[in-house]
C-alpha positions in Angstrom: 107.7 92.5 115.4 104.9 95.1 115.9 105.2 98.7 117.2 102.7 100.1 119.6 102.4 103.8 120.5 100.3 105.0 123.4 98.6 108.4 123.2 97.7 109.1 126.9 95.2 111.7 127.5 95.4 113.9 130.6 92.0 114.1 132.3 92.9 116.7 134.8 90.3 119.3 135.8 91.6 121.8 133.2 91.4 119.4 130.3 88.0 118.1 131.5 86.7 121.7 131.5 87.8 122.2 128.0 86.2 119.0 126.8 82.9 120.0 128.5 83.0 123.3 126.6 83.3 121.2 123.4 80.2 119.3 124.4 82.0 116.1 125.3 79.8 114.8 128.1 81.6 113.2 131.0 79.7 110.3 132.6 80.4 108.0 135.6 81.5 104.6 134.4 79.4 102.0 136.2 80.9 98.7 137.2 79.5 95.9 135.1 78.7 92.5 136.6 81.3 89.9 136.0 80.6 88.4 132.6 80.3 84.7 132.2 78.1 82.1 130.5 75.1 83.0 132.6 75.8 86.6 133.4 73.0 89.0 132.6 73.8 91.9 130.3 73.3 95.5 131.3 70.3 97.2 129.7 72.3 100.3 128.8 75.7 101.1 127.5 78.0 104.0 126.7 78.5 105.2 123.1 80.0 108.1 121.2 76.9 109.6 119.5 76.5 112.0 116.6 73.5 114.2 117.4 73.7 116.4 114.3 76.1 117.3 111.5 76.9 120.6 113.2 77.4 119.6 116.9 80.4 117.8 118.2 80.2 114.1 119.2 78.8 113.5 122.7 78.9 110.5 125.0 75.6 109.0 126.0 75.0 106.3 128.6 71.5 105.7 127.4 72.1 103.4 124.4 70.3 100.1 124.6 72.4 96.9 124.8 70.9 94.3 122.4 69.2 91.6 124.5 67.8 89.2 121.9 70.3 87.4 119.6 69.5 85.6 116.4 70.7 82.0 115.9 74.2 82.9 114.5 74.8 86.2 116.3 77.3 86.9 119.0 77.5 89.9 121.3 81.0 91.3 121.6 82.2 93.5 124.4 84.5 95.9 122.6 88.0 96.5 124.1 89.4 98.4 121.2 87.9 100.1 118.1 89.7 101.0 114.9 89.5 104.5 113.4 88.9 105.1 109.7 88.6 108.2 107.6 84.9 107.6 107.0 84.3 108.0 110.7 85.1 111.8 110.6 84.3 112.4 106.9 80.8 111.1 107.2 79.9 113.7 109.7 81.9 116.5 108.1 80.6 115.9 104.6 77.1 114.7 105.5 77.0 111.1 104.2 76.5 107.6 105.6 74.6 109.0 108.6 70.9 108.3 108.0 69.3 109.5 111.2 70.0 111.1 114.6 71.2 110.1 117.1 73.9 108.0 115.2 76.7 105.8 116.3 79.7 105.4 114.0 82.5 102.8 114.1 83.2 100.1 111.6 85.7 97.7 113.3 86.6 96.5 116.7 88.2 93.7 118.8 86.9 92.3 122.1 85.4 89.5 124.1 82.4 87.2 123.3 79.9 87.7 126.1 76.8 86.1 124.6 75.9 83.9 121.6 72.9 82.7 119.7 71.5 79.2 119.7 73.3 78.0 116.6 76.7 79.6 117.1 79.6 77.2 116.9 80.5 77.0 120.6 83.9 75.4 120.2 85.0 78.3 118.0 83.3 81.0 120.1 83.2 80.0 123.8 82.2 82.8 126.2 85.3 84.9 126.7 86.8 84.2 123.3 88.9 87.0 121.9 87.7 88.1 118.5 87.8 91.0 115.9 85.3 92.1 113.3 84.5 94.4 110.4 81.0 95.9 110.5 79.9 96.6 106.9 76.2 96.9 108.0 76.2 100.7 108.0 72.5 101.2 108.7 72.2 99.0 111.8 73.5 100.8 114.8 73.7 97.6 116.9 76.5 96.6 114.5 78.5 99.9 115.1 81.7 99.8 117.2 81.9 103.3 118.9 80.0 101.7 121.8 80.6 99.1 124.5 78.9 96.2 122.8 78.5 95.2 119.2 76.2 92.5 117.8 77.3 90.6 114.7 77.0 87.4 112.7 79.5 84.9 114.2 80.1 83.5 110.7 81.7 86.8 109.7 83.9 87.2 112.8 87.6 86.2 113.3 89.1 84.6 116.3 92.5 86.0 117.4 95.0 83.6 115.7 97.3 81.5 117.9 100.6 79.8 117.5 102.2 76.9 119.4 105.5 77.7 121.1 108.4 75.4 121.4 107.5 74.8 125.1 104.0 73.5 124.0 102.2 76.6 125.2 99.7 78.3 122.8 99.9 82.1 122.5 98.2 84.8 120.5 100.1 85.9 117.4 99.0 89.5 118.1 96.9 91.3 120.6 93.4 92.9 120.6 95.0 96.3 120.0 96.5 95.3 116.6 93.4 93.2 115.8 91.1 96.2 116.2 92.7 97.8 113.1 92.4 94.7 110.8 88.8 94.4 109.8 87.9 97.2 107.5 91.1 97.2 105.6 91.2 93.4 105.2 87.5 93.2 104.0 88.1 96.1 101.6 91.1 94.4 100.2 89.3 91.2 99.8 86.3 92.8 98.2 88.5 94.6 95.7 90.3 91.4 94.8 87.0 89.5 94.5 86.6 91.3 91.2 89.6 89.2 89.9 89.2 85.9 91.9 86.6 83.7 93.4 87.6 83.1 97.1 85.3 80.1 97.2 87.6 78.3 94.7 91.0 79.6 95.7 93.5 76.9 94.7 91.0 74.9 92.7 90.7 76.7 89.4 93.4 76.4 86.8 94.5 79.8 85.6 95.2 80.0 81.9 97.9 82.7 82.3 99.4 84.4 85.3 98.0 87.9 86.0 99.7 91.1 86.8 98.3 93.5 89.5 99.1 97.1 90.3 98.0 98.8 93.6 98.2 102.6 94.0 98.4 103.2 97.7 100.6 100.2 98.6 101.6 101.5 102.1 98.0 102.3 103.2 96.3 99.7 105.4 94.2 98.5 102.5 97.2 98.3 100.3 99.1 96.3 102.8 96.4 93.7 103.0 95.8 93.7 99.2 99.5 92.9 98.6 99.5 90.1 101.2 96.3 88.5 99.9 97.4 88.8 96.3 100.7 87.0 97.1 98.7 84.2 98.8 96.2 83.8 96.0 99.1 82.6 93.8 97.6 83.8 90.5 99.7 87.1 90.2 103.1 86.9 88.5 103.6 90.6 89.1 102.3 92.6 92.1 103.4 96.2 91.7 102.8 98.7 94.5 102.8 102.5 93.9 104.0 104.1 97.1 106.6 106.2 98.8 109.9 104.5 98.3 110.7 104.6 102.0 108.3 101.6 102.3 109.9 99.7 99.4 111.7 97.0 101.6 108.7 96.4 103.8 106.2 96.1 100.8 108.5 93.7 99.1 108.7 91.6 102.3 104.9 91.4 102.1 104.9 90.2 98.6 105.2 93.1 96.2 107.4 92.2 93.2 108.2 95.9 92.5 107.6 99.3 94.2 107.1 102.4 92.0 107.7 105.9 93.4 104.3 107.6 93.6 106.0 111.0 93.2 107.1 110.3 89.6 105.6 112.4 86.8 102.7 110.6 85.1 104.5 109.8 81.9 107.6 108.6 83.8 105.5 106.5 86.1 103.6 104.8 83.2 107.0 104.1 81.5 108.4 102.7 84.7 105.5 100.2 85.0 105.9 99.3 81.3 109.6 98.5 81.9 108.8 96.3 84.9 105.9 94.5 83.1 106.3 94.8 79.3 103.3 92.5 78.6 101.0 94.9 80.5 98.9 94.9 83.6 95.6 93.1 83.9 94.2 94.3 87.2 94.4 97.5 89.1 93.3 98.6 92.6 93.3 102.3 93.4 93.1 103.3 97.1 93.8 107.0 96.8 91.7 109.3 94.5 90.0 109.8 91.2 93.2 111.4 89.8 95.3 108.4 90.6 92.6 106.1 89.3 92.7 107.9 86.0 96.5 107.4 85.9 95.9 103.7 86.5 93.5 103.6 83.5 96.4 104.8 81.4 98.7 102.1 82.9 96.1 99.3 82.2 95.7 100.5 78.6 99.2 99.4 77.7 100.2 95.8 76.9 98.5 92.7 75.7 94.8 92.5 74.8 93.4 90.9 78.0 90.5 91.6 80.2 91.3 94.7 82.1 89.7 95.6 85.4 90.2 98.6 87.7 88.7 98.7 91.2 88.4 102.1 92.8 88.1 102.9 96.5 88.1 106.7 96.5 86.4 107.8 93.4 86.1 106.4 89.9 87.7 108.1 86.8 85.7 110.8 85.1 83.6 110.2 82.0 86.3 111.7 79.7 89.0 109.4 81.0 86.7 106.4 80.8 85.7 107.2 77.3 89.4 107.0 76.2 89.5 103.4 77.5 86.1 101.9 77.0 87.4 98.3 77.1 88.7 98.6 80.7 86.1 97.6 83.3 85.9 100.1 86.1 84.2 99.2 89.4 83.8 100.9 92.8 84.7 98.5 95.6 81.7 96.7 97.0 82.5 96.3 100.7 78.9 95.5 101.6 79.4 92.2 99.7 81.0 90.9 102.9 77.7 90.7 104.7 75.2 90.7 101.9 76.8 87.6 100.2 77.2 85.2 103.1 78.9 82.6 101.0 81.6 85.1 100.0 81.9 86.4 103.6 82.2 83.0 105.2 84.7 81.8 102.7 86.8 85.0 103.0 86.9 84.6 106.8 87.9 81.0 106.6 90.6 81.7 103.9 92.1 84.6 105.9 91.8 82.9 109.3 93.9 80.1 107.9 96.5 82.6 106.6 96.6 84.3 110.0 97.2 81.0 111.8 100.0 80.1 109.4 101.7 83.5 109.7 101.1 84.2 106.0 98.9 87.2 106.8 99.8 89.9 109.4 98.3 93.1 110.6 99.6 96.6 109.9 103.0 96.7 111.7 102.4 99.8 113.9 99.4 100.9 115.8 98.8 104.2 117.7 96.6 103.6 120.7 94.5 106.5 122.0 93.4 106.1 125.6 91.1 108.1 127.9 92.0 106.7 131.3 88.6 105.2 131.8 86.6 108.1 130.5 84.7 106.9 127.4 84.8 109.0 124.3 88.0 111.0 125.0 90.3 108.7 123.1 87.9 108.5 120.2 87.7 112.3 120.0 91.5 112.7 120.1 92.1 109.9 117.6 89.6 111.1 115.1 91.0 114.7 115.3 94.5 113.5 114.6 93.4 111.1 111.8 91.7 114.1 110.1 94.8 116.1 110.3 97.1 113.6 108.7 97.2 110.3 106.9 98.5 107.1 108.5 100.8 105.2 106.2 101.9 101.7 107.4 100.2 102.6 110.7 96.7 102.2 112.2 94.9 104.4 114.8 92.9 102.4 117.4 91.2 103.5 120.6 91.1 101.6 123.9 87.6 101.8 125.1 
């Protein structure tokens, strides 16, 4: 069902020499003690560190491992980490890095190795396989470009299981696919929370069925937005703007129509109007300010209903917004996931149930970058490739 690509990195002497010239520090990987319920944690860990905006990322083995856990926290030994454009953009364009040295990384999958006093032990036994999305940008102990990540267990997913015909339980997908779920899923949920209360999904009676348009349907955020929208059950129309080569796949996920993103603006607006003559109520833009401005035009057509546009990559300019003052425009509030614990917990419970039932699936293809035991090499190569090109219907992850 899922596709996995391995990007193996040759760590021969010539390549190592080139990496050293680029300030990627090779270190000796120390054997960790066997981890169990009573196993002590190492004091130090390896991490990919940003030392300045100008210098390349280095690997340090002097990063402290959190030793004290709050009541609901778990310590996760990361096996894979997902890569996102913010991981290279923040360094290149000088944002979201608030001091040096700095550790990036917003999502990972791994094994529970320690837990706080009030952690639900049946859900998170030592050794449980989990995945997470770290929206706490300013707390480096929450970052994932390192061996261990500390996070609130109430905002962490267990790997979903299914019962086979022979009575044996197995994981629906592995840690490699799980590492690329967190950020896109939380972003999609945060965007849709502008239209629906996840605490009351299935309880509230909708007066009329809504219509939703998503520009960037084949992006990882778009893929999860389509699936969540389908499962919410309040959208009569779910229109994805995307390359038509993904049309069949996006319709399988729940899109009721796919519109060619290469159409001229006027043609695209007319196509959407033909699909949904009564108009669109809700819009999610994943791509840019320019596409967000086009979605404003799309939302302007149709019936007089509450119109809301949520933007992930830049909100429309003042002139565009002045033309459509009745449409509410919001940037996506991804920090809501950890700042509003009620929302975060309910979202994890809602999506965990969907994963278990097979009604929510990860992006169908991952590209795994490896470093053959040398920490930081896979990260460097993965980030370089992600900067060079986009990843439609595919996720880049690194095996740590």
